[in-house]
C-alpha positions as CSV (number, residue, x, y, z in Angstrom):
1,X,0.4,-3.6,39.0
2,X,3.5,-3.9,36.7
3,X,3.4,-7.7,36.8
4,X,-0.3,-7.6,35.8
5,X,0.5,-5.3,33.0
6,X,3.3,-7.5,31.6
7,X,1.2,-10.6,31.9
8,X,-1.7,-9.0,30.0
9,X,0.6,-7.7,27.2
10,X,2.4,-11.1,26.9
11,X,-1.0,-12.8,26.5
12,X,-2.0,-10.2,23.8
13,X,1.3,-10.8,22.1
14,X,0.7,-14.5,21.8
15,X,-2.7,-13.8,20.2
16,X,-1.1,-11.4,17.8
17,X,1.5,-13.8,16.4
18,X,0.5,-14.4,12.8
19,X,0.5,-17.9,11.5
20,X,3.4,-18.8,9.3
21,X,2.6,-18.5,5.6
22,X,3.5,-21.2,3.3
23,X,5.2,-20.0,0.1
24,X,4.9,-22.3,-2.9
25,X,6.8,-22.2,-6.1
26,X,10.3,-21.7,-4.5
27,X,12.9,-24.3,-5.2
28,X,15.2,-25.4,-2.4
29,X,19.0,-25.3,-2.8
30,X,19.4,-29.1,-3.0
31,X,16.7,-29.3,-5.6
32,X,18.3,-26.5,-7.6
33,X,21.7,-28.2,-7.4
34,X,20.1,-31.5,-8.5
35,X,18.3,-29.8,-11.4
36,X,21.5,-28.2,-12.7
37,X,23.4,-31.4,-12.1
38,X,20.8,-33.3,-14.3
39,X,21.1,-30.7,-17.1
40,X,24.9,-30.9,-17.0
41,X,24.7,-34.7,-16.9
42,X,22.6,-34.8,-20.1
43,X,24.9,-32.2,-21.8
44,X,28.0,-34.1,-21.0
45,X,26.3,-37.4,-21.8
46,X,25.3,-36.0,-25.2
47,X,28.8,-34.9,-26.0
48,X,30.3,-38.2,-24.9
49,X,27.7,-40.1,-26.9
50,X,28.6,-38.1,-30.0
51,X,32.3,-38.7,-29.4
52,X,31.7,-42.4,-29.0
53,X,29.7,-42.5,-32.2
54,X,32.6,-40.8,-34.0
55,X,35.1,-43.3,-32.5
56,X,32.9,-46.2,-33.7
57,X,32.7,-44.7,-37.1
58,X,36.5,-44.4,-37.1
59,X,36.8,-48.0,-36.0
60,X,34.4,-49.3,-38.7
61,X,36.2,-47.4,-41.4
62,X,39.5,-48.7,-40.2
63,X,38.2,-52.2,-40.0
64,X,36.8,-51.9,-43.6
65,X,40.2,-50.8,-44.8
66,X,42.2,-53.4,-42.9
67,X,39.9,-56.4,-43.0
68,X,38.1,-55.9,-46.4
69,X,39.7,-53.3,-48.6
70,X,43.3,-54.4,-48.4
71,X,42.6,-58.2,-48.8
72,X,40.2,-57.5,-51.7
73,X,42.9,-55.3,-53.3
74,X,45.4,-58.1,-53.0
75,X,43.0,-60.7,-54.4
76,X,42.2,-58.5,-57.4
77,X,45.9,-58.1,-58.1
78,X,46.3,-61.9,-58.0
79,X,43.3,-62.3,-60.3
80,X,44.7,-59.7,-62.7
81,X,48.1,-61.6,-62.7
82,X,46.2,-64.8,-63.6
83,X,44.6,-62.9,-66.4
84,X,48.0,-61.9,-67.8
85,X,49.1,-65.6,-67.6
86,X,45.9,-66.7,-69.4
87,X,46.5,-64.2,-72.2
88,X,50.1,-65.4,-72.5
89,X,49.0,-69.0,-72.9
90,X,46.3,-68.0,-75.4
91,X,49.0,-66.3,-77.5
92,X,51.1,-69.4,-77.4
93,X,48.1,-71.6,-78.4
94,X,47.6,-69.4,-81.5
95,X,51.3,-69.9,-82.5
96,X,51.5,-73.6,-81.5
97,X,48.0,-75.0,-81.8
98,X,47.3,-78.5,-80.5
99,X,50.1,-78.2,-77.9
100,X,47.9,-78.2,-74.9
101,X,48.1,-74.4,-74.2
102,X,44.4,-74.0,-74.9
103,X,43.7,-76.3,-71.9
104,X,46.0,-74.3,-69.7
105,X,44.3,-71.0,-70.8
106,X,40.9,-72.4,-70.0
107,X,42.1,-73.7,-66.6
108,X,43.4,-70.2,-65.7
109,X,40.2,-68.5,-66.7
110,X,38.1,-71.0,-64.6
111,X,40.4,-70.3,-61.7
112,X,39.9,-66.6,-62.2
113,X,36.2,-67.0,-62.1
114,X,36.4,-69.0,-58.9
115,X,38.5,-66.4,-57.3
116,X,36.1,-63.7,-58.5
117,X,33.2,-65.5,-56.8
118,X,35.1,-65.4,-53.5
119,X,35.8,-61.7,-53.9
120,X,32.2,-61.1,-54.8
121,X,31.1,-62.8,-51.6
122,X,33.2,-60.4,-49.5
123,X,32.0,-57.3,-51.5
124,X,28.3,-57.8,-51.2
125,X,27.9,-54.9,-48.8
126,X,29.5,-52.5,-51.4
127,X,27.1,-52.4,-54.4
128,X,29.3,-50.5,-56.8
129,X,32.2,-52.9,-56.4
130,X,30.0,-55.9,-56.5
131,X,28.4,-54.7,-59.8
132,X,31.8,-54.2,-61.5
133,X,32.9,-57.6,-60.3
134,X,29.8,-59.1,-61.8
135,X,30.5,-57.4,-65.1
136,X,34.1,-58.8,-65.0
137,X,32.7,-62.2,-64.4
138,X,30.5,-62.0,-67.5
139,X,33.4,-60.6,-69.6
140,X,35.6,-63.5,-68.5
141,X,32.9,-66.0,-69.5
142,X,32.6,-64.3,-72.9
143,X,36.4,-64.3,-73.2
144,X,36.5,-68.1,-72.6
145,X,33.6,-68.7,-75.0
146,X,35.2,-66.7,-77.8
147,X,38.4,-68.7,-77.4
148,X,36.6,-72.0,-77.6
149,X,34.1,-71.0,-80.4
150,X,34.6,-72.9,-83.8
151,X,35.4,-70.8,-86.9
152,X,38.3,-69.5,-89.0
153,X,41.5,-68.6,-87.5
154,X,41.2,-65.0,-88.4
155,X,37.8,-64.7,-86.9
156,X,39.0,-66.4,-83.7
157,X,41.9,-63.9,-83.4
158,X,39.5,-60.9,-83.9
159,X,37.0,-62.3,-81.3
160,X,39.8,-63.0,-78.9
161,X,41.2,-59.5,-79.1
162,X,37.7,-58.0,-78.6
163,X,37.0,-60.2,-75.6
164,X,40.5,-59.5,-74.2
165,X,39.9,-55.7,-74.5
166,X,36.5,-56.1,-72.8
167,X,38.1,-58.0,-69.9
168,X,40.8,-55.3,-69.5
169,X,38.1,-52.7,-69.5
170,X,36.2,-54.5,-66.8
171,X,39.4,-54.9,-64.8
172,X,40.0,-51.2,-65.1
173,X,36.4,-50.6,-63.8
174,X,37.0,-53.0,-60.9
175,X,40.2,-51.2,-59.9
176,X,38.4,-47.8,-60.1
177,X,35.6,-49.1,-57.9
178,X,38.2,-50.5,-55.5
179,X,40.0,-47.2,-55.4
180,X,36.8,-45.3,-54.8
181,X,35.9,-47.7,-51.9
182,X,39.3,-47.2,-50.3
183,X,39.2,-43.5,-50.8
184,X,35.7,-43.1,-49.3
185,X,36.5,-45.3,-46.3
186,X,39.8,-43.3,-45.7
187,X,37.9,-40.0,-45.9
188,X,35.2,-41.4,-43.5
189,X,38.0,-42.5,-41.1
190,X,39.7,-39.1,-41.3
191,X,36.4,-37.2,-40.7
192,X,35.5,-39.5,-37.8
193,X,38.9,-39.0,-36.3
194,X,38.7,-35.2,-36.6
195,X,35.1,-35.2,-35.2
196,X,36.2,-37.4,-32.2
197,X,39.1,-35.1,-31.4
198,X,36.9,-32.0,-31.7
199,X,34.3,-33.5,-29.4
200,X,36.9,-34.6,-26.9
201,X,38.3,-31.0,-26.9
202,X,34.7,-29.7,-26.6
203,X,34.2,-32.0,-23.6
204,X,37.3,-30.8,-21.9
205,X,36.3,-27.1,-22.5
206,X,32.8,-27.7,-21.3
207,X,34.1,-29.5,-18.2
208,X,36.5,-26.6,-17.5
209,X,33.7,-24.0,-18.0
210,X,31.3,-25.9,-15.8
211,X,34.0,-26.3,-13.1
212,X,34.2,-22.5,-13.1
213,X,30.5,-21.6,-13.7
214,X,28.9,-23.9,-11.2
215,X,31.0,-22.7,-8.1
216,X,30.5,-19.1,-9.3
217,X,26.8,-19.5,-9.8
218,X,26.4,-21.2,-6.4
219,X,28.6,-18.5,-4.8
220,X,26.6,-15.6,-6.3
221,X,23.3,-17.3,-5.5
222,X,24.3,-17.6,-1.8
223,X,26.7,-14.8,-1.0
224,X,24.6,-11.9,-2.4
225,X,21.5,-12.7,-0.4
226,X,23.7,-13.5,2.6
227,X,25.3,-10.1,2.3
228,X,21.8,-8.5,2.3
229,X,21.0,-10.6,5.4
230,X,24.1,-9.4,7.1
231,X,23.4,-5.8,6.4
232,X,19.8,-6.3,7.5
233,X,20.9,-7.9,10.8
234,X,23.4,-5.0,11.3
235,X,20.5,-2.6,10.9
236,X,18.4,-4.6,13.2
237,X,21.2,-4.6,15.8
238,X,21.4,-0.8,15.4
239,X,17.7,-0.5,16.1
240,X,16.6,0.2,12.5
241,X,13.8,-1.4,10.5
242,X,15.4,-3.5,7.8
243,X,13.8,-5.0,4.7
244,X,15.0,-8.4,3.6
245,X,14.2,-9.5,0.0
246,X,12.2,-12.7,0.1
247,X,13.4,-14.2,-3.2
248,X,15.8,-16.9,-4.1
249,X,15.9,-20.5,-2.9
250,X,13.4,-21.8,-0.4
251,X,16.0,-21.8,2.4
252,X,16.8,-18.2,1.9
253,X,13.1,-17.3,1.7
254,X,12.5,-19.1,5.0
255,X,15.4,-17.2,6.5
256,X,13.9,-13.9,5.3
257,X,10.6,-14.7,6.8
258,X,12.2,-15.7,10.1
259,X,14.1,-12.3,10.1
260,X,10.8,-10.4,9.3
261,X,9.1,-12.3,12.0
262,X,11.9,-11.6,14.5
263,X,11.7,-7.9,13.6
264,X,7.9,-7.9,14.2
265,X,8.4,-9.5,17.6
266,X,11.2,-7.1,18.5
267,X,9.1,-4.1,17.5
268,X,6.2,-5.5,19.5
269,X,8.4,-6.2,22.5
270,X,9.9,-2.7,22.2
271,X,6.4,-1.2,22.1
272,X,5.4,-3.2,25.2
273,X,8.6,-2.2,27.0
274,X,8.0,1.4,26.2
275,X,4.4,1.2,27.4
276,X,5.5,-0.6,30.5
277,X,8.1,2.0,31.3
278,X,5.7,4.8,30.5
279,X,3.2,3.4,32.9
280,X,5.7,2.6,35.6
281,X,7.4,6.0,35.2
282,X,4.0,7.7,35.5
283,X,3.3,5.8,38.7
284,X,6.7,6.9,40.0
285,X,6.6,10.5,38.8
286,X,3.3,11.2,40.5
287,X,4.5,10.5,44.1
288,X,7.9,12.1,43.2
289,X,6.1,15.2,42.2
290,X,4.2,15.2,45.4
291,X,7.4,14.6,47.4
292,X,9.2,17.4,45.5
293,X,6.3,19.9,46.0
294,X,6.0,19.0,49.7
295,X,9.8,19.3,50.3
296,X,9.9,22.7,48.5
297,X,6.9,23.9,50.5
298,X,8.7,23.0,53.7
299,X,11.9,24.7,52.5
300,X,9.9,27.9,51.9
301,X,8.9,27.9,55.6
302,X,5.4,28.9,54.7
303,X,4.0,26.4,57.3
304,X,6.6,27.1,59.9
305,X,10.3,27.8,60.5
306,X,13.0,25.1,60.1
307,X,15.9,24.3,62.2
308,X,19.3,24.3,60.3
309,X,19.6,20.6,60.5
310,X,16.0,20.1,59.2
311,X,16.8,22.5,56.3
312,X,19.9,20.5,55.4
313,X,18.0,17.2,55.3
314,X,15.2,18.7,53.2
315,X,17.7,20.1,50.7
316,X,19.2,16.7,50.3
317,X,15.7,15.2,49.8
318,X,14.8,17.8,47.1
319,X,18.1,17.3,45.3
320,X,17.7,13.5,45.3
321,X,14.1,13.7,44.1
322,X,15.1,16.0,41.3
323,X,17.9,13.6,40.2
324,X,15.5,10.7,40.3
325,X,12.9,12.6,38.4
326,X,15.5,13.5,35.7
327,X,16.8,9.9,35.5
328,X,13.3,8.6,34.9
329,X,12.7,11.2,32.2
330,X,16.0,10.3,30.5
331,X,15.1,6.7,30.3
332,X,11.7,7.5,28.9
333,X,13.3,9.7,26.2
334,X,15.8,7.0,25.3
335,X,13.1,4.4,24.8
336,X,10.9,6.8,22.9
337,X,13.9,7.6,20.6
338,X,14.6,3.9,20.0
339,X,10.9,3.2,19.3
340,X,10.8,6.3,17.0
341,X,7.8,7.5,18.9
342,X,9.3,10.7,20.3
343,X,7.4,13.7,19.0
344,X,9.3,16.4,17.0
345,X,7.9,19.7,15.9
346,X,10.7,21.3,13.9
347,X,10.4,25.0,13.0
348,X,12.5,28.0,12.2
349,X,13.9,29.2,15.6
350,X,16.0,32.3,16.4
351,X,19.3,31.2,17.9
352,X,19.6,34.3,20.1
353,X,16.3,33.4,21.8
354,X,17.5,29.9,22.5
355,X,20.8,31.1,23.9
356,X,19.1,33.7,26.1
357,X,16.7,31.1,27.5
358,X,19.7,28.7,28.1
359,X,21.5,31.5,30.0
360,X,18.6,32.1,32.3
361,X,17.8,28.4,33.0
362,X,21.4,27.2,33.5
363,X,22.9,30.1,35.3
364,X,21.6,29.2,38.7
365,X,23.2,25.8,38.3
366,X,26.6,27.2,37.3
367,X,26.5,29.8,40.0
368,X,26.4,27.1,42.7
369,X,30.0,26.2,41.7
370,X,31.0,29.8,41.1
371,X,31.3,29.0,37.3
372,X,30.8,31.6,34.6
373,X,28.3,30.8,31.8
374,X,28.7,32.8,28.7
375,X,26.2,32.3,25.8
376,X,26.7,34.3,22.6
377,X,26.0,34.4,18.9
378,X,28.2,36.5,16.5
379,X,25.4,37.2,14.0
380,X,21.6,37.0,13.8
381,X,21.1,33.3,13.1
382,X,18.1,31.0,12.6
383,X,18.0,27.2,12.9
384,X,15.4,24.6,11.8
385,X,14.8,22.4,14.8
386,X,12.4,21.5,17.6
387,X,12.8,24.3,20.2
388,X,12.1,22.0,23.1
389,X,14.6,19.4,21.9
390,X,17.2,22.0,21.1
391,X,17.0,23.4,24.6
392,X,17.3,19.8,25.9
393,X,20.4,19.2,23.8
394,X,22.2,22.3,24.9
395,X,21.1,21.8,28.5
396,X,22.6,18.3,28.6
397,X,25.9,19.6,27.3
398,X,26.0,22.5,29.7
399,X,25.1,20.2,32.6
400,X,28.0,17.9,31.7
401,X,30.3,20.8,31.5
402,X,29.1,22.1,34.9
403,X,29.5,18.6,36.4
404,X,33.1,17.9,35.2
405,X,34.6,21.4,35.2
406,X,36.4,22.7,38.2
407,X,34.8,25.3,40.5
408,X,35.4,28.9,39.3
409,X,35.9,27.9,35.7
410,X,34.1,29.2,32.6
411,X,31.6,27.5,30.3
412,X,31.3,29.1,26.9
413,X,28.4,28.5,24.5
414,X,28.6,30.1,21.0
415,X,26.8,29.7,17.7
416,X,28.2,30.4,14.2
417,X,26.9,30.0,10.7
418,X,28.6,27.0,8.9
419,X,27.8,24.8,5.9
420,X,24.2,26.1,5.3
421,X,23.4,25.5,9.0
422,X,24.3,26.6,12.5
423,X,27.2,25.2,14.5
424,X,26.8,25.3,18.3
425,X,30.0,24.9,20.4
426,X,30.0,24.2,24.1
427,X,33.5,24.5,25.7
428,X,34.6,24.0,29.3
429,X,37.9,24.1,31.2
430,X,37.6,20.6,32.7
431,X,40.1,17.7,32.6
432,X,38.8,16.5,29.2
433,X,38.4,12.9,28.2
434,X,41.1,10.4,27.2
435,X,41.3,10.1,23.4
436,X,40.5,6.3,23.5
437,X,37.2,7.0,25.2
438,X,35.9,9.9,23.1
439,X,33.7,7.7,20.9
440,X,32.4,5.6,23.9
441,X,30.8,8.6,25.6
442,X,27.9,8.3,23.2
443,X,27.2,4.7,24.3
444,X,24.1,4.1,26.5
445,X,24.9,3.8,30.2
446,X,28.6,4.4,29.7
447,X,30.3,6.8,32.1
448,X,33.8,8.1,31.9
449,X,35.8,7.0,35.0
450,X,36.2,10.0,37.3
451,X,36.9,10.6,40.9
452,X,34.3,9.4,43.4
453,X,33.6,13.0,44.6
454,X,31.7,13.8,41.4
455,X,28.0,12.9,41.1
456,X,27.1,9.9,39.0
457,X,24.3,10.0,36.5
458,X,22.5,7.4,34.4
459,X,24.9,7.5,31.5
460,X,22.1,8.3,29.1
461,X,22.6,12.1,28.6
462,X,25.0,12.1,25.7
463,X,23.4,9.1,24.1
464,X,20.0,10.9,24.1
465,X,21.7,14.1,22.9
466,X,23.2,12.3,19.9
467,X,19.9,10.6,19.0
468,X,18.1,14.0,19.3
469,X,20.6,15.6,17.0
470,X,20.5,12.8,14.4
471,X,16.7,12.8,14.4
472,X,16.9,16.5,13.3
473,X,19.3,15.8,10.4
474,X,22.3,17.1,12.3
475,X,25.6,15.7,13.7
476,X,27.5,16.0,17.0
477,X,31.2,15.5,17.9
478,X,33.3,15.8,21.0
479,X,37.0,16.6,21.2
480,X,39.6,17.7,23.6
481,X,40.7,21.3,23.4
482,X,44.5,21.9,22.9
483,X,44.5,24.4,25.9
484,X,42.6,22.0,28.1
485,X,39.0,21.1,28.6
486,X,36.4,19.7,26.3
487,X,34.6,21.0,23.2
488,X,31.3,19.6,22.0
489,X,30.1,20.7,18.6
490,X,26.6,20.3,17.2
491,X,25.5,21.2,13.6
492,X,21.8,21.6,12.7
493,X,20.4,22.8,9.4
494,X,19.1,26.3,9.0
495,X,16.1,25.5,6.7
496,X,13.9,22.5,5.9
497,X,15.4,22.3,2.4
498,X,18.9,22.0,3.7
499,X,17.7,19.5,6.3
500,X,16.4,17.3,3.5
501,X,19.8,17.3,1.8
C-alpha cells in the first residue's frame, strides 16, 4: 500500500515539475566584464591619443624652432651684416668716386638678394615672415636702383638715404616677424608640453581609479547577491521559505531560479512525505487502537478472570501499545510543524484551568513512581494560546521530569506574570543535564545519555515542544537548578496584541 502511494505521488510530482522559463534581457558576468572593459579601453585610448597628439605638437614646435627658426635667425643676421658692409662701401664710393667701391656695393646687394631668396624658400609655410622678406627684397632692389640712377650728387645722396632707411625699416619688420614666429612656436611647445604632462597625470589617475573601482564593482556585484543566497540557503536549511531576488547577472538569475525550483521540490517532497506518514500512521493507529481496546478489555476482566501471569503480560502489551501510539503521534506532529500545516486555535485561556487539568491528567503517572506533582499559580492569570497545544507542551515537560527524576521526588509546576505574558516553570529534582548538552536537547531525535534502566523515547518531545512554543510567539529555555534538578521555563503572551509584538 505504501509503495503504491509513493509511486503514485512520484509520478504526479514529475507531471507537476514546471518547464524552465527562459529570461531574456539579463547580461552574463563575462559579457558585463567585456562591456566595461571595452568602455575602459576606449576611455584610456582617448586619453592616450590626446597625449600623443600633444607630444606630436611639442615635437613639431621644437622642430620648427631647431630646424627652421634658429637657422633663419642666423641667416637674417648674416644678411643684415652684409647690408652694413654694403652701406659702408656706398659711403666710401660717395667720398672716393670712381675707385671701384660702387661695384663692391652692388655685389654685396646682389649677394643679399640671393641669400634672401634662400631664406624665403624656407619660410614659405609662415605667411607673415614670407611677406616681410618679400618687402625687404623689394626695398633692396629699390636701394640698388637709387644708387645706380643718374643725376646730381645731392639728389643721389638724398635718394640713397631714403632707400637705406626703407631697407632698415624692412629689416626691422623682418626681425619682428621672426621674433613673433619664435615666440609663437615657443608658446605652442610649452602649451603642448603642459598638456602632455597633464594628460599623462590624468592617465595615471584614471588607471589608479579603475584599478580600485573595477574590483570594488565586481566584488559588490557578486558578494551582495551571494550573501543573500547564503542567507536564503540558511533559511532553507532551517526549514523556512526563503525568497531569492532574481536580478543581477544572468548566472545569478539562473542560480536564483535553481534555488526557487529546489524550494518548490522540497516543499512538494515534504508535502508528499507528510501525506505518506499520515496515511501510514492512520493504517498503524487503527490496529493499535483495536489492540489497546482489546487489551484494556481483558485487563478489566469483564469477559473472565485473569491469572497473575496473564495480567502481567497484558499490562506490558498495553504499555507498549501506548508508547508506540504516542511515538507515532509525535512523528506526525513534528512533520506537521515542519510543513506548517499543524492547526492552531489561539484564544484567551485561564491559567488556573490549564494547571488543574494538568494536575488531574498527569497525577496518575507521577503516583506510579511515588512522586509529588504540585501545580500552582500565584495570581489569576490569562494566556493567549491554543489550549490543546499548551496542554501538550506542559504534559511533555512533566513527562520528562517524571521519567528522569528519582522515585519519591517532587515535580513543581508554577505560573507567574512576566513581561506582558505568563512564565511557566517546570522544576524537578532529577540529576539535571550537563551544561554542554543543554542546547542539544532541542534537536530532533537527540537523547541525553542516561542509564539503561530508564525508558527510551523517540527524542522528539522537546523538539516538538520548542516548535509549538515558537509557533505561538513564545520562547523556551532549560537550565540546571543550583540546588539540583532541571528547570524548564516557557513564556507565552497574555494577549493577541502582545503576541504580535
